[in-house]
Every structure is written in structure tokens, then in C-alpha cells.
SEKOL-955353 format. One record per residue (C-alpha): residue number from 1; residue in three letters; x, y negated, z. Coordinates in Angstrom, 2 decimals, decimal comma, always signed. Each point is the difference from the previous one (the first is absolute). Layout:
BEGIN
 num residuo      xx      yy      zz
 NUM     ALA       X       Y       Z
...
//
This chain:
BEGIN
 num residuo      xx      yy      zz
   1     MET  -17,57  +31,41  +11,18
   2     ASP   +2,25   -2,97   +0,74
   3     SER   +1,71   -0,25   +3,37
   4     VAL   -2,76   -0,42   +2,56
   5     GLY   +0,22   -2,63   +2,70
   6     VAL   -2,48   -0,23   +2,86
   7     ILE   -1,27   -3,14   +1,69
   8     ILE   -1,49   +0,46   +3,47
   9     PRO   -1,92   -3,10   +1,13
  10     ALA   +0,17   +0,13   +3,81
  11     ALA   -0,57   -3,61   +1,00
  12     GLY   -3,56   +0,46   +1,27
  13     GLN   -0,87   -1,35   +3,43
  14     GLY   -2,58   +2,66   +0,84
  15     THR   -2,53   -2,42   +1,51
  16     ARG   -2,84   +2,50   -0,37
  17     MET   +1,95   +2,52   +2,04
  18     GLY   -0,37   -2,19   +3,09
  19     VAL   +3,38   +0,86   +1,56
  20     GLY   +3,17   -1,99   +0,59
  21     VAL   +2,10   +2,11   -2,38
  22     HIS   -0,12   -0,33   -3,79
  23     LYS   -1,75   +3,06   -1,41
  24     GLN   +3,00   +1,25   -1,99
  25     PHE   +1,87   +0,51   +3,29
  26     LEU   -2,80   +1,74   +1,86
  27     SER   +0,80   +3,50   +1,18
  28     LEU   -1,57   +2,79   -2,07
  29     THR   +0,73   +3,36   +1,66
  30     GLY   +3,00   -1,65   +1,65
  31     ILE   +1,50   -1,60   -3,12
  32     PRO   -0,63   -3,46   -1,48
  33     VAL   -2,59   -0,14   -2,76
  34     LEU   +2,56   -1,58   -2,33
  35     ALA   +2,44   +2,88   +0,55
  36     HIS   -2,65   +2,49   -1,10
  37     THR   -0,56   -2,08   -3,13
  38     LEU   +3,68   -0,37   -0,91
  39     LYS   +0,78   +3,67   +0,53
  40     ILE   -1,97   +1,16   -3,04
  41     PHE   +1,76   -2,38   -2,37
  42     GLN   +3,37   +0,80   +1,54
  43     GLU   -0,58   +3,68   -0,82
  44     ALA   -1,42   -0,50   -3,51
  45     GLU   +2,63   +0,87   -2,62
  46     GLY   -1,56   -2,36   -2,54
  47     VAL   +0,48   -3,04   +2,24
  48     LYS   +3,35   -1,76   -0,31
  49     GLU   -0,46   -3,07   +2,17
  50     ILE   -2,31   -1,35   +2,71
  51     VAL   -0,58   -3,61   +1,05
  52     VAL   -1,88   -0,67   +3,24
  53     VAL   -1,54   -3,47   +0,27
  54     GLY   -0,81   -1,25   +3,49
  55     ALA   -0,95   -3,07   +1,97
  56     ALA   +2,93   -2,16   +1,08
  57     GLU   -0,41   +0,99   +3,65
  58     ASP   -0,01   +3,72   -0,91
  59     ILE   +3,05   +0,23   -2,26
  60     ALA   +2,42   +0,93   +2,78
  61     GLN   -2,33   +2,74   +1,22
  62     ILE   -0,53   +1,33   -3,52
  63     ARG   +3,75   +0,18   -0,58
  64     GLU   +0,50   +1,81   +3,29
  65     LEU   -2,74   +2,48   -0,91
  66     VAL   +1,64   +0,61   -3,38
  67     ARG   +3,34   +0,59   +1,68
  68     SER   -1,40   +2,21   +2,75
  69     PHE   -1,86   +2,28   -2,39
  70     ARG   +2,78   -0,07   -2,61
  71     PHE   -2,12   -1,15   -2,91
  72     GLY   +2,95   -0,34   -2,36
  73     LYS   -2,05   -0,98   -3,05
  74     VAL   -1,07   -3,28   +1,60
  75     SER   +2,13   -2,59   -1,77
  76     ALA   -1,53   -3,26   +1,25
  77     THR   -2,37   -1,37   +2,65
  78     PRO   -1,05   -3,44   -1,26
  79     THR   -2,38   -2,31   +1,83
  80     GLY   -3,56   -0,04   -1,30
  81     GLY   -2,63   -2,71   -0,10
  82     ARG   -3,37   -0,72   +1,55
  83     GLN   -1,80   +1,90   -2,74
  84     ARG   +0,65   +3,47   -1,34
  85     GLN   +0,69   -1,38   -3,49
  86     GLU   +2,87   -2,09   +1,33
  87     SER   +1,50   +3,05   +1,68
  88     VAL   -0,20   +2,17   -3,11
  89     LEU   +1,60   -2,75   -2,10
  90     ALA   +2,82   -0,26   +2,56
  91     GLY   +0,46   +3,75   -0,31
  92     LEU   +0,13   -0,21   -3,79
  93     GLN   +2,73   -2,61   +0,20
  94     ALA   +2,02   +2,16   +2,42
  95     LEU   -0,03   +3,17   -2,14
  96     SER   +3,09   +0,87   -2,00
  97     GLU   -0,01   -1,11   -3,64
  98     THR   +0,27   +3,63   -1,14
  99     ILE   -3,48   +0,79   +1,33
 100     GLY   -2,52   +0,10   -2,85
 101     THR   -2,97   +1,63   +1,73
 102     VAL   -1,43   -1,28   +3,27
 103     VAL   -2,21   +1,75   +2,52
 104     VAL   -1,79   -2,08   +2,63
 105     HIS   -1,22   +1,74   +3,16
 106     ASP   -1,48   -1,41   +3,20
 107     GLY   +2,29   +0,22   +3,02
 108     ALA   -3,02   +0,87   +2,15
 109     ARG   -1,06   +2,94   -2,20
 110     PRO   +2,05   +2,81   +1,59
 111     LEU   -1,85   +3,17   -1,04
 112     LEU   +0,99   +0,27   -3,65
 113     THR   +1,58   +3,42   -0,56
 114     LEU   +3,07   +0,79   -2,05
 115     ALA   -2,05   +2,26   -2,27
 116     GLU   -2,51   -2,79   -0,64
 117     LEU   +2,77   -2,48   -0,76
 118     ASN   +1,80   +2,33   -2,39
 119     ARG   -3,22   +0,81   -1,84
 120     PHE   -0,85   -3,70   -0,24
 121     LEU   +3,43   -0,89   -1,41
 122     GLU   -0,22   +2,80   -2,55
 123     GLU   -3,50   -0,89   -1,22
 124     ALA   +0,65   -3,75   -0,01
 125     ALA   +3,25   +0,26   -1,97
 126     GLY   +0,01   -2,22   -3,07
 127     SER   -3,05   -2,05   +0,94
 128     VAL   -0,05   -3,78   +0,31
 129     ALA   -1,90   +0,16   +3,27
 130     THR   -1,46   +2,89   +2,01
 131     ILE   -1,82   -0,14   +3,31
 132     MET   -1,27   +2,65   +2,39
 133     ALA   -3,64   +0,02   +1,13
 134     VAL   -2,72   +2,18   +1,52
 135     GLU   -3,69   +0,16   -0,75
 136     VAL   -2,36   -2,09   +2,11
 137     LYS   -2,15   +2,10   +2,33
 138     ASP   -2,34   -2,72   +1,23
 139     THR   -2,46   -2,15   -1,88
 140     ILE   +1,49   -3,45   -0,63
 141     LYS   -2,16   -3,12   -0,02
 142     ARG   +0,80   -3,59   -0,82
 143     VAL   -1,25   -2,22   +2,85
 144     ASP   -0,31   -3,79   +0,13
 145     GLU   +1,20   -2,25   +2,82
 146     ALA   -3,43   +0,08   +1,64
 147     GLY   +0,11   +3,79   +0,24
 148     TRP   -2,43   +0,84   -2,82
 149     VAL   +0,68   +2,75   -2,53
 150     ARG   +0,45   -1,43   -3,47
 151     GLU   +1,08   +3,09   -1,89
 152     THR   +0,60   +3,72   +0,43
 153     LEU   +3,09   +1,02   -1,92
 154     PRO   +0,02   +3,29   -1,96
 155     ARG   +2,08   +2,33   +2,15
 156     PRO   +1,25   +2,28   -2,83
 157     GLU   +1,82   -3,00   -1,47
 158     LEU   +1,70   -0,95   +3,27
 159     CYS   +3,18   +1,18   +1,66
 160     ALA   +2,01   -0,99   +3,07
 161     VAL   +3,52   -1,03   -0,99
 162     GLN   +3,06   +1,23   +1,90
 163     THR   +3,75   -0,14   -0,36
 164     PRO   +2,43   +1,09   -1,40
 165     GLN   -0,38   -2,07   -3,16
 166     LEU   +2,48   +0,20   -2,87
 167     PHE   +0,90   -2,73   -2,50
 168     GLN   +2,51   -0,87   -2,64
 169     ARG   +2,15   -2,53   +1,81
 170     HIS   -0,20   -2,77   -2,58
 171     VAL   -3,81   +0,27   -0,12
 172     LEU   -0,40   -0,20   +3,76
 173     ARG   +2,40   -2,92   +0,23
 174     GLU   -1,86   -1,89   -2,73
 175     ALA   -3,32   +0,64   +1,75
 176     HIS   +1,27   -1,34   +3,31
 177     LEU   +1,65   -3,09   -1,45
 178     LYS   -3,02   -0,96   -2,10
 179     ALA   -2,41   +0,68   +2,88
 180     ARG   +2,06   -2,22   +2,29
 181     ALA   -0,01   -2,79   -2,57
 182     ALA   -3,77   +0,32   -0,51
 183     GLY   -0,82   +0,32   +3,69
 184     VAL   -1,48   +3,48   -0,49
 185     VAL   -0,06   +2,21   +3,10
 186     ALA   -0,70   +3,75   -0,12
 187     THR   -0,07   +2,69   +2,67
 188     ASP   +2,08   +2,47   -2,00
 189     ASP   +2,56   -0,10   -2,78
 190     GLY   -2,15   +1,97   -2,40
 191     ALA   -2,53   -2,84   +0,04
 192     LEU   +2,69   -2,49   -1,03
 193     VAL   +1,11   +2,13   -2,93
 194     GLU   -3,65   +0,47   -0,96
 195     TRP   -0,45   -3,80   +0,14
 196     LEU   +3,01   -0,31   -2,30
 197     GLY   -1,90   +2,06   -2,57
 198     GLN   +2,09   +3,15   +0,22
 199     PRO   -1,54   +3,51   +0,14
 200     VAL   -0,05   +1,64   +3,43
 201     LYS   -0,25   +3,78   +0,27
 202     VAL   -1,68   +1,62   +3,03
 203     LEU   +1,15   +3,32   +1,51
 204     PRO   -1,82   +1,88   +2,78
 205     GLY   +1,27   -0,70   +3,49
 206     SER   -0,60   +1,69   +3,34
 207     PHE   -2,52   -0,83   +2,69
 208     GLU   +2,77   +0,70   +2,53
 209     ASN   +2,17   -2,77   -1,45
 210     ILE   -1,52   -2,60   +2,30
 211     LYS   +1,32   -3,43   +0,90
 212     ILE   +0,52   -0,73   +3,70
 213     THR   -2,12   -3,08   +0,68
 214     THR   -2,03   +0,71   +3,16
 215     PRO   +0,51   +2,13   +3,13
 216     GLU   -2,42   +2,51   -1,50
 217     ASP   +2,31   +0,38   -3,00
 218     LEU   +2,93   +0,79   +2,30
 219     PHE   -2,02   +2,65   +1,82
 220     LEU   -1,09   +1,55   -3,30
 221     ALA   +3,57   +0,00   -1,30
 222     GLU   +1,17   +1,91   +3,07
 223     ARG   -2,69   +2,62   -0,55
 224     ILE   +0,99   +0,36   -3,65
 225     LEU   +3,65   +0,52   +0,90
 226     GLU   -0,96   +2,55   +2,65
 227     LYS   -2,04   +1,90   -2,58
 228     ARG   +2,89   -0,04   -2,46
 229     ARG   +2,43   +1,31   +2,62
 230     ALA   -2,37   +2,81   +0,89
 231     GLU   -0,42   +0,93   -3,66
 232     THR   +3,77   -0,07   -0,52
 233     ALA   +0,59   +2,20   +3,04
 234     VAL   -2,51   +2,56   -1,22
 235     ALA   +1,41   -0,05   -3,53
 236     ARG   +3,58   +0,48   +1,12
 237     GLY   -0,50   +2,27   +2,99
 238     VAL   +2,25   -2,45   +1,81
 239     ALA   +2,88   +1,44   +2,03
 240     THR   -1,66   +3,40   +0,49
 241     GLY   +0,72   +1,67   -3,30
 242     THR   -3,67   +0,94   -0,31
 243     SER   -2,10   -0,45   -3,09
 244     SER   -2,43   -2,90   -0,31
 245     THR   -2,91   +2,26   +0,84
 246     GLU   +1,50   +0,91   +3,36
 247     VAL   +0,39   -3,35   +1,66
 248     GLY   -3,54   -1,30   +0,44
 249     PRO   -1,65   +0,12   +3,45
 250     ASP   -1,98   +3,14   -0,79
 251     ALA   +2,99   +1,73   -1,54
 252     ALA   +2,20   -1,02   +2,93
 253     ALA   -2,44   +1,64   +2,37
 254     SER   +0,00   +3,14   -2,17
 255     MET   +3,77   +0,05   +0,08
 256     GLY   -0,17   -0,24   +3,77
 257     VAL   -2,30   +3,01   +0,31
 258     LEU   +2,19   +2,10   -2,30
 259     ALA   +3,13   -0,93   +1,93
 260     ASN   -1,81   +0,77   +3,23
 261     GLN   -0,81   +3,51   -1,17
 262     ALA   +3,63   +0,56   -0,92
 263     SER   +1,54   -1,35   +3,20
 264     GLY   -2,53   +0,92   +2,64
 265     GLY   -0,34   -3,62   +1,18
 266     GLU   -3,17   -1,93   +0,61
 267     ASP   -1,99   -1,55   -2,83
 268     LYS   -0,17   -3,37   +1,71
 269     GLU   +3,74   -0,28   +0,40
 270     ILE   +0,58   +0,75   -3,68
 271     ILE   -2,58   -2,55   -1,06
 272     ARG   +1,59   -2,54   +2,31
 273     ARG   +3,30   +0,77   -1,69
 274     SER   -1,55   -0,65   -3,39
 275     GLU   -1,43   -3,28   +1,21
 276     ARG   +3,33   -1,05   +1,50
 277     GLU   +1,72   +0,92   -3,26
 278     ARG   -2,30   -2,29   -1,94
 279     GLU   +0,67   -2,82   +2,48
 280     ILE   +3,75   +0,34   -0,52
 281     ILE   -0,44   +0,15   -3,76
 282     GLN   -2,13   -3,13   +0,07
 283     CYS   +2,52   -1,88   +2,14
 284     ASN   +2,90   +0,90   -2,25
 285     GLU   -1,88   -0,45   -3,26
 286     THR   -1,59   -3,34   +0,86
 287     GLU   +1,53   -2,83   -2,05
 288     LYS   +2,75   +2,23   -1,41
 289     GLU   -0,92   -1,35   -3,43
 290     ILE   +0,86   -3,50   +1,21
 291     ILE   +3,17   +0,47   +1,98
 292     GLY   +1,21   +3,20   -1,65
 293     ARG   +1,26   +3,12   +1,75
 294     THR   +3,43   +1,59   -0,04
 295     GLU   +0,85   +3,67   -0,23
 296     SER   +0,90   -0,03   +3,69
 297     GLU   -3,51   -1,22   +0,80
 298     ASN   -1,51   +2,76   -2,13
 299     GLU   +2,12   +2,51   +1,87
 300     ILE   -1,34   -1,29   +3,32
 301     VAL   -3,58   +0,45   -1,20
 302     ARG   +0,72   +3,48   -1,36
 303     ARG   +1,67   +1,15   +3,20
 304     GLU   -2,86   -1,33   +2,08
 305     ALA   -2,52   +1,76   -2,23
 306     ASP   +2,01   +3,25   +0,14
 307     PHE   -0,07   -0,15   +3,78
 308     LEU   -3,74   -0,60   +0,06
 309     LEU   -0,67   +2,94   -2,32
 310     GLU   +2,05   +2,50   +2,00
 311     PRO   -1,99   +2,85   +1,59
 312     VAL   -1,34   -0,95   +3,40
 313     GLY   +1,60   +3,01   +1,63
 314     LYS   +3,45   -0,99   -1,21
 315     ARG   -0,48   -3,54   +1,20
 316     SER   -1,11   +1,26   +3,41
 317     GLU   +3,15   +2,14   +0,33
 318     GLU   +2,25   -2,93   -0,77
 319     ARG   -1,92   -2,55   +2,01
 320     GLY   +1,96   +0,79   +3,10
 321     ALA   +3,28   -0,61   -1,81
 322     ARG   -0,97   -3,52   -1,01
 323     THR   +1,05   -2,91   +2,17
 324     SER   -0,83   -3,67   -0,38
 325     SER   -2,44   +0,53   -2,87
 326     TYR   -1,11   -3,59   +0,46
 327     ARG   +2,04   -2,98   +1,10
 328     VAL   -0,93   -3,59   +0,81
 329     GLY   +2,27   -3,04   -0,05
 330     VAL   -0,40   -3,66   +0,91
 331     GLY   +2,05   -2,88   -1,38
 332     TYR   +0,14   -3,69   +0,92
 333     ASP   +2,07   -2,85   -1,39
 334     VAL   +0,23   -3,80   +0,20
 335     HIS   +1,91   -2,51   -2,11
 336     ALA   +0,28   -3,77   +0,32
 337     LEU   -1,31   -2,34   -2,69
 338     VAL   +2,65   -2,36   -1,37
 339     GLU   +0,50   -2,32   -2,95
 340     GLY   +1,99   +1,05   -3,02
 341     ARG   -0,97   +3,68   +0,06
 342     PRO   -2,55   +1,87   -2,16
 343     LEU   -2,97   +1,51   +1,80
 344     VAL   -0,03   +3,70   -0,88
 345     LEU   -2,72   +2,20   +1,48
 346     GLY   -0,62   +3,53   -1,15
 347     GLY   +2,38   -0,62   -2,89
 348     VAL   -2,14   -2,91   -1,20
 349     LYS   +1,53   -3,46   -0,28
 350     VAL   -2,74   -2,18   +1,53
 351     PRO   +0,06   -3,66   -1,09
 352     TYR   +0,64   -2,03   +3,17
 353     ALA   +2,22   -2,83   +1,22
 354     LEU   +1,64   +2,21   +2,64
 355     GLY   +1,57   +3,45   -0,10
 356     LEU   +1,09   +2,62   +2,52
 357     LEU   +3,51   -0,05   +1,42
 358     GLY   +1,95   +3,23   -0,15
 359     HIS   +3,02   +1,89   -1,33
 360     SER   -2,03   +1,82   -2,65
 361     ASP   -3,03   -1,52   -1,72
 362     ALA   -1,53   -0,07   +3,53
 363     ASP   -3,16   +1,77   -1,15
 364     VAL   -1,62   +0,29   +3,40
 365     LEU   -2,80   +2,28   -1,22
 366     VAL   +2,29   +2,53   -1,64
 367     HIS   +2,31   -0,11   +3,02
 368     ALA   -2,89   +0,92   +2,29
 369     VAL   -1,05   +2,84   -2,30
 370     THR   +3,57   +1,30   -0,25
 371     ASP   +0,41   -0,09   +3,78
 372     ALA   -3,27   +1,88   +0,40
 373     LEU   +1,26   +2,76   -2,30
 374     LEU   +3,31   +0,22   +1,84
 375     GLY   -1,86   +0,16   +3,29
 376     ALA   -2,25   +2,81   -1,20
 377     LEU   +3,07   +1,96   -1,07
 378     ALA   +1,86   -0,84   +3,25
 379     LEU   +2,86   -1,50   -2,01
 380     GLY   +0,56   -3,24   +1,87
 381     ASP   -0,76   -3,44   -1,35
 382     LEU   +0,63   -2,08   -3,10
 383     GLY   +3,08   -1,75   +1,38
 384     ALA   +1,72   +3,30   +0,73
 385     HIS   -0,30   +1,12   -3,62
 386     PHE   +0,45   -3,34   -1,77
 387     PRO   +1,99   -2,31   +2,32
 388     ASP   -0,02   -3,72   -0,76
 389     THR   +3,79   +0,01   +0,30
 390     GLU   +0,34   +1,89   -3,29
 391     GLU   +0,42   -2,11   -3,13
 392     GLU   -1,65   +2,62   -2,21
 393     TYR   -3,33   -0,83   +1,64
 394     ARG   +0,27   -3,77   -0,41
 395     GLY   -3,01   -1,19   -2,00
 396     ILE   -1,06   +3,57   -0,82
 397     SER   -3,64   +0,71   -0,72
 398     SER   -1,52   +1,65   +3,05
 399     LEU   -1,93   +2,29   -2,34
 400     VAL   +3,34   +1,61   -0,89
 401     LEU   +0,57   +0,74   +3,69
 402     LEU   -3,53   +1,38   +0,29
 403     GLU   +0,62   +2,32   -2,95
 404     ARG   +3,13   +1,33   +1,72
 405     VAL   -1,88   +0,72   +3,19
 406     ALA   -2,76   +1,63   -2,06
 407     GLY   +2,73   +2,30   -1,30
 408     LEU   +0,91   +0,94   +3,58
 409     MET   -3,65   +0,74   +0,66
 410     LYS   -0,15   +2,31   -3,01
 411     GLU   +3,24   +1,76   +0,97
 412     ARG   -1,53   +0,84   +3,36
 413     GLY   -3,09   +1,50   -1,59
 414     TYR   -2,53   -2,74   +0,65
 415     ARG   -2,31   -2,11   -2,13
 416     LEU   -1,93   -3,15   +0,85
 417     GLY   -3,58   +0,73   +0,97
 418     ASN   -0,95   -3,62   +0,38
 419     LEU   +1,43   -3,36   +0,98
 420     ASP   -1,76   -2,91   +1,68
 421     SER   +1,71   -3,35   +0,42
 422     ILE   -0,79   -3,59   +0,89
 423     LEU   +1,71   -3,31   -0,70
 424     VAL   -0,35   -2,78   +2,58
 425     ALA   +0,41   -3,46   -1,52
 426     GLN   -1,78   -3,32   +0,36
 427     LYS   +1,04   -1,02   -3,51
 428     PRO   +0,06   +0,61   -2,92
 429     LYS   -3,21   +1,75   -0,98
 430     LEU   +1,04   +3,55   -0,82
 431     ALA   -3,21   +1,70   -1,15
 432     PRO   +0,62   -0,55   -3,74
 433     TYR   +3,38   +1,74   +0,21
 434     ILE   -0,98   +3,05   +2,04
 435     PRO   -0,89   +2,26   -2,98
 436     ALA   +3,46   -0,51   -1,50
 437     MET   +1,60   +0,63   +3,42
 438     ARG   -1,89   +3,27   +0,30
 439     ALA   +1,08   +1,02   -3,49
 440     ASN   +3,67   -0,72   +0,77
 441     VAL   +0,00   +1,91   +3,28
 442     ALA   -1,91   +2,91   -1,53
 443     ARG   +2,48   +0,19   -2,86
 444     ALA   +2,97   -0,01   +2,38
 445     LEU   -1,57   +2,82   +2,02
 446     ALA   -1,18   +1,95   -3,08
 447     VAL   -3,60   +0,13   +1,17
 448     ALA   -3,35   -1,24   -1,26
 449     MET   -1,07   -3,51   +0,94
 450     GLU   -2,98   +1,35   +1,92
 451     CYS   +2,50   +1,42   +2,50
 452     VAL   +1,36   -3,50   +0,72
 453     SER   -1,87   -2,70   +1,91
 454     VAL   +1,26   -3,56   +0,38
 455     LYS   -1,97   -2,63   +1,92
 456     ALA   +0,70   -3,59   +0,98
 457     THR   -1,17   -2,10   +2,92
 458     THR   +0,77   -3,24   +1,82
 459     THR   +0,45   -0,64   +3,72
 460     GLU   -2,42   -2,94   +0,03
 461     ARG   +3,07   -2,27   +0,31
 462     LEU   +1,21   +1,74   +3,15
 463     GLY   +3,64   +1,02   +0,53
 464     PHE   +2,94   -0,20   -2,39
 465     ALA   -2,07   +1,25   -2,94
 466     GLY   -2,69   -2,56   +0,72
 467     ARG   +2,61   -2,76   +0,12
 468     GLU   +1,26   +1,23   -3,40
 469     GLU   +3,42   +0,79   +1,44
 470     GLY   +0,04   +3,55   -1,31
 471     ILE   -1,92   +2,98   -1,33
 472     ALA   -0,47   +3,36   +1,71
 473     ALA   -1,06   +3,39   -1,31
 474     GLN   -1,02   +3,27   +1,59
 475     ALA   -0,41   +3,37   -1,67
 476     MET   -1,12   +3,48   +0,96
 477     VAL   +0,66   +3,10   -2,09
 478     HIS   -1,35   +3,52   +0,10
 479     LEU   +2,26   +2,67   -1,51
 480     GLU   -1,00   +3,52   -0,99
 481     LYS   +2,12   +3,09   -0,50
 482     THR   +0,45   +0,92   -3,66
 483     SER   +1,61   +3,43   +0,51
 484     LEU   +0,07   +2,78   +2,57
 485     ARG   +3,29   +0,90   +1,67
 486     LYS   +0,90   +3,43   +1,27
 487     SER   +0,34   +0,58   +3,70
 488     GLY   +3,38   -1,12   +1,27
 489     GLU   +0,52   -2,63   -2,69
 490     ASP   +0,59   -3,55   +1,16
//
């Protein structure tokens, strides 16, 4: 197959969703829908290049999302048009000349799996045009404007078309240019190639490969991802070293009873341990496929699981030797808004006329989180570790400082249990950028996104934040011990 380039039309307004955020930026299990979509193509070996087409007002946010999630295959983010056809044509024009095969996939269709994509690319290789579709489950009728049935269509001959769709580049380009000249409008690219008179092959799709159009779709997508995570955990025996048959709820209970007989503890405590273990696994496994996980993170999960699976008697003997198993820290920071500075919050460059004044990048959110960690560890404050009199910290990304403090946390045998934070700003509107902020903070702390909460509020125009003189942030962290220390150790 020729070099494959992917066009992601993501210029939709999401009017049927009924919210103030474009659907491609809606949070799906804590991560933007568009990030879920891009991840699969980023990981696919057969894909050489990705072009994301967005509305003019969304381009800055798309570029920030691409940067935050490190989607290195994205080569261009051109502006799309009012109709999908205009956006796809813009994507075609932005692709490198070396690309001979083009795949088009909806930006709001985030549940395509890597296995499905690879199979599709393999089976579609060499074809002029190939689309993905599923059989129609319901009876389809043609209805007139007055609401009367005019025809019942034969269901065996019908299918519901999805993306991805694959085309030879020159064929797709010809179809779009001729359709534009003739005023022909179609709802998918396969229809344009069909109109051109070219053969279009159909491959079976997946009923889980839904497009996010309504709130019900978003809810369903979350359930599908939850199901997939559960299946993955069972298949891998995540973090426990057990076989796939040993991690289900029934098997976990059986494990608890067996361990109880060996240790002399109570059944209920063992079962509670199994339940707690699954909670920790879920927290650490959630969204790992999106943000990735380092070896150090895997080690944290393994050590936590080892601790949970220790005999109850042994844990009871050592319980007295443990001190400060849990720690809580609070952080608060304020920076003034000034002209001529970028506005960086949670590592995200937010488009705005004003920015925060400071020696570093003045990321007030990350500063609050970092101070909360230092407070929980009783290590002083941010200024003591990274003074604004030092040139090495001038303009530095606050995420770098957070990573360093996360290293101190790890050295002292703690891991982040959860983080809750809030930004206080009258303007700009921050909701669209929160998923990327969460991803950045989670990555710096080497935890899953579900362990990181970021919220935003206004002060109803009261105080310095209400007068748009500055932005404040507050954070609270809960740390948990990752290892047991012998009596007498500091």
C-alpha cells in the first residue's frame, strides 16, 4: 500500500449536542473526544501522516491538544469550511505530496480500535475506494413531508455507513472538485466517489464505532470504554500477576476466602482488600492508553498490588511501624493578568489578550498543585525550592517544576491518591481547555487522569478575579504510602 495519510474532519459545531462546547472537545472519560480519535491513528504503523481540519475558532485549541498529547504524526491543522466536503478538500490540499492513499475518519468517532483500523487497512489495500459499514437493525421506511409512508426499503440491502473510509488520493480529489463544480453535496466521501462512477467496496464495521452526536451517544461511549477497560483488566490480570480467570468479581472473592484460610484473617477483610485492589487498578489503568504510562508508574502499581496481596497477619504486625500512611496538602497561588504575556494554565496555552505575570511561565494552577504536594510532604513552599531570583527558572514550564517535586514525593515513598483543584477567573472561558490541563498534570505526576480533577469558576465579578486583574488557583492533594518502612526508619 502507498503511504497512508489520514484526514480528520473536526470542524463540526455539535448543535445537536446542546452544549456550549464543540463535540470534539467534550470530555470522554476525562479526555477530549478528539484525543481519543487521534490516538488510534498515531499508534497505527501503517499511517504516516495526519491532518486535522477544524473550524477557524478551534484551530488554536486543536493545536494545543495535539501538542499536549504529543500526536507527532499530525502535520497540519488547516481551517475547514461550513460543510464537511469543504473540510475534507482542505485536508486533501494540506497532505504531503508523497501521500497516495487517503483515509478519512470523523473527529467525533472516538471508539475505533487499533485492531479494527489495522484490519481495515489490510483488507482495503489496493482498492479505489473502501468504506466501513454495519448492517441495519431497524426497518427503514421512506416518508414524505406530510408524514406518510411511501415505501418500505428492503433491509437486507441496506447498511449504515461509518468511517474510516479509504480512497486513492487522486480519485477522492477528483470527486471533490467535480462535486463542488456541479453543486453536489453528500454526507460522506464514499457517496461522492460513487457519484463519480467509481466502484466502492464495503467492509464490515463495528456497532461500537459510534459517532458522538447527542448526549446519549456520549453516555453510551463512556459505557463502551468502561466495558473495554474491564475486559482488558481481566485479560491481562492487571498488576496482580494473576491469570485472566482469577480477576473477575467471583474469582476475587474466591481468592479472598483462600487467603483467609491461609492467614487466619476474616473473610470480609480479605474481600475488602480485593475490592480495594480493583479500585487502585482501575484508577491507574484508566486512560493509560491515551496518555501512556512509564515504567516508574508500572512499578508504583505493582508495589501497591504487592502490598494489598500480603497476608493479613503480616500487615497487622507491621501496621504499628507505619507512620503517616496518608498525607494531605493544600496549595494556593495568585498571579496578576498583564499584557504581553502568554496565558498558561495547566501547561495549556489559552488564547487570550492577557497573560499571567511571573518569573516562570506563571502557571497559577500548576503552582498551586506543586505547593500542595510540598505541603503534604512538609517540604516548604514553591519559592523555597525554585526561587524567582534564579535565572535557571526564568520562563521555565511549571510542569517541569511539578515533575521535580513529584520525584521528591516518590523518593519519600508516596504516590498521589487524588488531586482536586479549582481555577478562579472571570475570563477567559476555561472549560474547553480543562481536559488538556488534566492530561498535562496527570502526565507530570505519572498518574491516571481520573486521579486529577480540575475545575473552573468565576467570582461573579467580585474581587480582583472579578475585575479581571488576576487569576487564582487552589489545590488539595491526598498522598498514599507506596512502601512499608521498618521500625526506626525515618
